[in-house]
Steps between C-alpha positions, in 0.01 A plus 500: 500500500520876470827702567535724804749793464708633798550869428763570753871439457593130502664478848219679681197307619189576296229738628159316530335806353720497187406148384351492150178285474473361145191277541128534548350414838173299486332599818236239428745226589646410849850576386385824337329618806812419713718690253266804524517476874875498492507807288270692729639392837692769677617300813824339411468204734151412365628555139790268558261233631275531198793486247639188680158343474483587141835336408414196717161450310581633151878475436438461120249785452618773260483747801740290704804685392355844583399379848830313558724803408312711758510230761870435450571872540333496850691179601839631372453825680430307820804262427254207495701330237359149538144642439617708197683196359197260548268762335729549201569134445125424478452754218846458324457125443183545308532846331665542149582869557483607872836666482457738791380212719824340386699804616347518834543117550878543426519777748313274766746213432786741539353634828466143627858424376370191323724451186284209385185720496706776327605254234144388417340843513789668298503242222127519452500882517789539255328263257176698533699816427667365190166386368330835562792693340438307175155675463530816295357799684194664345515838686679699745345322800615167352858639446507599867382159599771344271767698670372393846490134383865532412592640826322228684663246287840638568427504870407138490831413330687717746326323794644164375848647460492656844380171650782312330755743659360436834496121468781314677432147377633434148184294419295805585706716278463265216123472541463883509736532199279239311187679596643835377593333170148366473354845579707661221805339344614841385449689821767766596473352857592159369812652369587614852396176657700283249840503694353375823273258314779339305725474804215317694467264197842347565600249233220586272596869483709503191238320289227721638702819432517407131138433487410837669731691266341330193157587626580867567785669318493789756569274799862609530540339839423148346746577220760590764451185676517299178830681423638402838402139440679503165810652646528242774453244222767652284257565212653824373263560205195468731660732755533776239159437353315508839701799621428687179131420521489610861669832414235564233225424743612733760560782249172464329235401763315755729698589803377329817510656847753298703618329185867605540541506123840657531643210698343239264633680190840475663440123544399466140821672381692272731366185333546656156856566598603164653321314219704678237814455714439122509498513125817709483304798352694742710386825336132451572587349843701803601224744408216309670704434822604859531141611469404233766755598766329799672176305562650164624728611776264389766552136402858408573510162312339651187725809526817288534398291186443825304836636604672172413343495151589870450855418589507217245330711235724808533830306534405290192392791300808708594743212434354451153590850389807553719321751729664479838263751635211278442686207629565692817130566513443126492753462787315758707169307459675169582648654826166633602332169437772321705412713798150356515414165631341300211530209281753680278710663769797268477512499123470881497804519727709261285402694189596823660844362604561375147408829335728688735782271400429558132465883496673618818800711449475497116 
C-alpha cells in the first residue's frame, strides 16, 4: 500500500486538502469510480458516507490509506473516537506502511481513553516507523517524509509511555511496558517508563532490570534498579559496576524532557559511593557520595545512608593519617545521619558518641 504524508505538525489534525495521493485511480473500476467521487465531492456529510463505504468494501485497496486518513480527520474533529478507531483498525491491520493511519488511530484510542487500543495501535505504528526509517531517502521529499516518520514513531512510543503512567493496575503497567519494549527496545520513552515498569513486576524486577540494561547500555534507569538490587543483596562489586554504567549512560545519552537526569546522576553517584564504602575503598566513596548529596536530599532513607557512609569514610580516612579535622567531618556526617529516621539511624548515633569520646577535648 502507498504512503500518505500528513503535512501539518504532528499534534494537529491533518487537513483533508493536504493529503498526498500516491496512487493511480482506475475510473473504469467500481472502486476507482468511488475514489474519484470522493475526491470531487464538496459536501462533507456525503463525502464521509462515501469514504466509509469505500473502507467497508475495499479495506485492502491501495487507496484505503488515503481515504482512511481523511475520514479519521473528520471523525477526530467531531470527537467520534469509536468511528475513527474502527476505520483505522481496518486499514492498519492490513497495511505495511500506513503510518499516518496509525497516528490517527492512536489519537482515537487516546480520545476514547482505551489503553488496550492505544497499545495495539502504537506498537504497530512504531514498528512501521522503524521499518520506514531504514529506507535511505532518495531526494528532499523523501528526507522530509523520513523526518515525519520519525516523529510519528516517537509519538507512538510516547503514547505507550503516557498510558503506562495513567495505569493504576500493576498488570496493565507491565503490559504497556512490554508493549513499549516490543515497539522499540531502545526507546527514550522506555527509559522513562522503566522505574514504574520494574516496580510493577515485583519479584521479577531485579532479573528484568539486568536484562534491560544488557539490551540497552543507555537505559540508566534499569542500571540504577540493578544497582539497588545488588546493594540490598550486599554485592558490592555489582553495586559499583551498575552505578558506574548508569552514570555513563546519563552523561552520554541525549537529554530527555522530563527525564530528571540531575536526580538520576545523583543516585548513580550514591550507588558508586556506597558500593566503594562496602569494599572499604573510602577515597572513591567519599568523592562519589559528596557528589551525590545535593541531588538525593528528597529521599530521606537514601540521604541518611549517604551521610552514614560519608561519616564512615571521612572518619576512617582522617584517622589513618591523624587528621582530626577530617575525623570531625566524619562526626558531623554521623550526627546528621542520626537525626534522620532510617535503617542506619541507631548505628550512626552510636558511632557519633564513640567519635566524640575519642576526639573530644583533645
